[in-house]
C-alpha positions as CSV (number, residue, x, y, z in Angstrom):
1,N,28.4,7.0,33.9
2,P,31.9,5.4,33.9
3,E,33.9,5.4,37.0
4,N,37.6,6.4,37.2
5,S,40.1,3.6,37.0
6,S,41.8,2.8,40.3
7,K,45.5,2.4,40.6
8,S,45.2,-1.3,41.4
9,N,42.9,-1.8,38.3
10,V,45.4,-0.1,35.9
11,F,48.3,-2.1,37.5
12,I,46.5,-5.4,36.9
13,V,45.4,-4.6,33.4
14,S,48.9,-3.3,32.5
15,T,50.6,-6.3,34.0
16,F,48.4,-8.6,32.0
17,I,49.1,-6.7,28.7
18,I,52.9,-6.7,29.3
19,M,53.0,-10.3,30.3
20,G,50.9,-11.3,27.4
21,S,53.0,-9.3,25.0
22,I,56.2,-10.9,26.4
23,L,54.7,-14.4,26.0
24,E,53.8,-13.8,22.4
25,V,57.2,-12.5,21.5
26,F,58.8,-15.4,23.2
27,A,56.6,-17.9,21.4
28,S,57.3,-16.2,18.1
29,G,61.0,-16.1,18.6
30,G,61.5,-12.4,18.1
31,V,60.2,-8.8,17.9
32,P,58.5,-7.9,14.6
33,L,59.6,-4.3,14.8
34,L,63.3,-5.4,15.1
35,Y,62.8,-7.7,12.1
36,V,61.5,-4.9,10.0
37,I,64.2,-2.3,11.1
38,S,67.0,-4.9,10.4
39,G,65.5,-5.8,7.0
40,S,65.0,-9.4,8.0
41,A,62.2,-11.4,6.5
42,Y,59.0,-11.2,8.6
43,Q,55.5,-12.6,8.0
44,Y,53.0,-10.9,10.2
45,K,50.6,-13.9,10.2
46,D,53.2,-16.1,11.9
47,F,53.5,-13.8,15.0
48,G,51.7,-14.6,18.2
49,I,49.9,-17.6,19.7
50,A,47.0,-18.8,17.7
51,S,43.6,-17.7,19.2
52,F,45.3,-16.0,22.2
53,H,46.8,-13.3,19.9
54,V,43.3,-12.4,18.7
55,F,42.0,-12.2,22.3
56,L,45.0,-10.2,23.5
57,L,44.9,-7.7,20.6
58,S,41.1,-7.2,21.2
59,Y,41.7,-6.8,24.9
60,I,44.5,-4.3,24.4
61,S,42.5,-2.2,21.9
62,A,39.5,-2.1,24.3
63,S,41.7,-1.2,27.2
64,A,43.4,1.5,25.3
65,I,40.2,3.2,24.1
66,I,38.5,2.9,27.5
67,G,41.5,4.2,29.2
68,F,41.6,7.3,27.0
69,E,37.8,7.9,27.5
70,R,38.5,8.0,31.3
71,Y,41.4,10.2,30.7
72,V,39.2,12.7,28.9
73,I,36.6,12.6,31.7
74,F,38.7,12.3,34.8
75,G,42.3,13.0,33.7
76,G,45.1,11.1,35.4
77,K,48.3,9.7,33.8
78,R,47.3,6.2,34.8
79,N,44.5,6.2,32.4
80,L,46.6,7.7,29.5
81,F,49.2,5.0,30.3
82,L,46.9,2.2,29.1
83,T,46.4,4.1,25.7
84,V,50.1,4.5,25.3
85,L,50.7,0.9,26.1
86,G,48.1,-0.2,23.5
87,V,49.7,2.0,20.8
88,L,53.2,0.8,21.6
89,F,52.0,-2.9,21.3
90,T,50.7,-2.2,17.7
91,I,54.0,-0.5,16.8
92,V,56.1,-3.3,18.2
93,I,54.1,-6.0,16.3
94,V,53.9,-3.8,13.2
95,N,50.2,-3.9,12.9
96,R,49.1,-0.6,11.5
97,A,45.5,-1.4,11.1
98,A,45.3,-2.2,14.8
99,M,47.1,1.1,15.6
100,L,44.5,3.0,13.6
101,M,41.6,1.2,15.4
102,I,42.9,2.6,18.6
103,L,44.0,6.1,17.5
104,I,40.9,7.0,15.5
105,P,38.4,6.4,18.3
106,C,40.7,8.4,20.7
107,F,40.9,11.2,18.2
108,L,37.1,11.4,18.0
109,L,36.8,11.1,21.8
110,Y,39.1,14.0,22.2
111,L,37.3,16.1,19.6
112,T,33.8,15.5,21.1
113,S,35.1,16.5,24.6
114,N,36.5,19.8,23.4
115,N,35.2,21.4,20.2
116,K,37.6,24.4,20.3
117,L,40.2,25.2,17.7
118,K,43.2,24.1,19.7
119,P,42.1,20.5,19.9
120,K,41.3,20.4,16.2
121,I,44.9,21.7,15.4
122,I,46.4,19.1,17.9
123,I,44.4,16.2,16.2
124,L,45.2,17.3,12.7
125,S,49.0,17.5,13.6
126,L,48.9,14.0,15.3
127,F,47.0,12.6,12.2
128,L,49.6,13.9,9.8
129,C,52.3,12.3,12.0
130,V,50.4,9.0,12.1
131,V,50.0,9.1,8.2
132,V,53.7,9.7,7.7
133,S,54.7,7.0,10.1
134,F,52.0,4.7,8.5
135,G,53.9,5.0,5.2
136,Y,57.4,4.6,6.7
137,I,56.4,1.5,8.6
138,G,54.7,0.1,5.5
139,D,57.7,0.7,3.2
140,S,60.1,-0.8,5.8
141,R,58.0,-3.9,6.2
142,M,57.8,-4.5,2.5
143,K,61.6,-4.1,2.2
144,S,62.0,-6.7,4.9
145,S,59.7,-8.9,2.7
146,G,62.1,-8.7,-0.2
147,Y,60.9,-5.6,-2.2
148,S,63.8,-3.5,-3.3
149,D,61.9,-0.3,-4.4
150,D,62.1,2.9,-2.5
151,A,58.3,3.0,-2.4
152,P,57.0,-0.3,-3.6
153,I,53.4,0.8,-2.8
154,F,53.3,2.8,-6.1
155,R,54.3,-0.2,-8.3
156,L,52.0,-2.7,-6.6
157,T,48.9,-0.5,-6.6
158,K,49.7,0.9,-10.1
159,I,49.2,4.5,-8.9
160,D,50.8,7.0,-11.2
161,N,49.9,10.3,-9.7
162,P,52.4,13.2,-9.5
163,V,50.7,14.6,-6.5
164,M,50.8,11.4,-4.6
165,K,54.5,10.9,-5.6
166,S,55.4,14.3,-4.3
167,L,54.0,13.5,-0.8
168,P,55.3,11.1,1.7
169,S,54.3,7.5,0.9
170,G,52.2,7.5,4.0
171,F,49.5,9.4,2.2
172,T,49.4,6.8,-0.6
173,W,49.2,4.0,2.0
174,F,46.4,5.7,3.7
175,Y,44.5,6.3,0.4
176,V,44.8,2.6,-0.5
177,Y,43.5,1.5,2.9
178,I,40.5,3.8,2.7
179,S,39.6,3.3,-0.9
180,S,40.4,-0.5,-1.3
181,P,37.0,-1.7,0.1
182,Y,35.1,0.2,-2.5
183,A,37.6,-0.6,-5.2
184,N,37.4,-4.3,-4.5
185,L,33.6,-4.1,-4.7
186,L,33.8,-2.5,-8.1
187,N,36.2,-5.0,-9.3
188,Q,33.9,-7.8,-8.3
189,E,31.1,-6.1,-10.3
190,Y,33.1,-5.5,-13.4
191,N,34.7,-8.9,-13.4
192,N,31.7,-11.0,-12.4
193,K,32.9,-14.0,-14.6
194,R,35.9,-14.4,-12.4
195,G,36.1,-17.9,-10.7
196,H,35.2,-17.7,-7.0
197,G,36.9,-21.0,-6.0
198,E,35.5,-24.0,-4.3
199,I,33.3,-24.4,-1.2
200,K,36.4,-24.8,1.0
201,D,37.7,-21.4,-0.3
202,F,34.5,-19.8,0.6
203,I,34.6,-21.4,4.1
204,N,38.1,-20.2,4.7
205,I,37.6,-16.6,3.5
206,A,34.0,-15.8,4.4
207,I,33.2,-18.0,7.4
208,L,36.2,-19.0,9.4
209,P,37.8,-16.3,11.6
210,D,40.9,-14.7,10.2
211,F,43.3,-16.1,12.8
212,I,42.1,-19.6,11.8
213,S,41.9,-19.3,8.0
214,K,45.5,-17.9,7.8
215,R,46.9,-20.9,9.5
216,I,45.2,-23.6,7.5
217,D,45.3,-21.9,4.0
218,D,48.5,-20.3,2.7
219,N,46.5,-18.4,0.0
220,V,44.5,-16.4,2.5
């Protein structure tokens, strides 16, 4: 059985996360969220310190989820603080995928700990807030990258659905994230004559870790 986190443990973990985040922002020369809000050009793959960023993000995600698990079991604001810290980091670096990787396990942990109606309503409300925020951040980041549309996701994904267009763009973003793996698989099956590139392309895309391939191949 897991043991409750001590105050000293939470302090050490929190200090490492905060100092690591400051170091990455300093190395990158700015805060991604401020770039997006101001409309400045921002490339997410350029943020952070190579290799260290992957370790830090993984460490923060694990700490946030473990902290929430201990909050569910033992309570205590110090455990929840690690979760809040992890989510804030993903917002500051505008990494929505990492944010979902923290929030979804936390939602499931909360539901499994209490299967009554109230937790389900709370989770549903939080989920809707996350979806709306998901779209707002996505639209803002695309505008900072040079897209002038109000909701460029519709044009890029070629979605022409009146129901989707009547809802906040976050629902479209979420739909694209959920359905794209299956859609990509179907596209590969229906277009099997498409060129698959050279051996180095296969190595960059399928073998090398993401944080390496993005820095040696501009097409990844």
